[in-house]
C-alpha angles and dihedrals in degrees: 000000000000091000091052092050089048093050092045089049092051094045093048092046089050096049094046091047091051093046093047092045095049093044094044094044093050095047089049093049092048091046091053090052106270112147113262119230116245094251096052124115097245136020107223150344094291095047120100125223095231123030124218090256091051092048096050099035096101100027095107095045112105096219096050103084096040090053094047091047092047092047090048090046091051091048089050092051092048092050092049091049089050092049093051092046092053098042098043115087107207120234116219108243098193141012122215112230121202106225094190092239096090093256114082139202136238121232120197111248093220091054091053092046092051094049092047090049093048091050092046090052089060092060111110111266098010109129097183137356132200122190130188127182119218132162127064131321095253093040111033122182126200133220111200126188116195127192106206131204115243094251096052123106105227093216090056091047091048092048091048091050091048096047098040118026101024093042092050093047092048089049098046094049090045092235123160091215136006106191112204134198107201125193115195122199130175124231113255108249139159120265115263120240117240117201 
């Protein structure tokens, strides 16, 4: 489903971009004096897109303004839905665990996130850890944010996270792989004086 949304998003963005580029470029070219094709909406730089007669044709019709407002409201709702779908990063709600007997079990995503974060917090020098599961039920992925103490070597902290917390989570959920994207950040602190 996510791949379909990603494809639809890219196709819609591409189409909207091409249409806006074509319209804007042609209006700019005609405004700068390029000859307009015979089928184009206006003829030259002094021509308007909608004449007074075109703008006022439906003003007295009782259905005109409700239809315009409804169409604009639908467009606004579609644009907001699209924006929310693009911006929101989906959190994995459950992980499918292969029990080996052909059945399977379901593990709550929040539970695995909590356990991973608690175990990552126990790594030496990690002040705070945040974990988020993404991906698919059968192939979860993790995003880990670690806040490191000033004295910690980031490579050591990353190695400890990989060999302990992520390995334990992968083994306990019986997953073949558990890809992780790890963001490391140091705690803000004052510079130490050296004398």
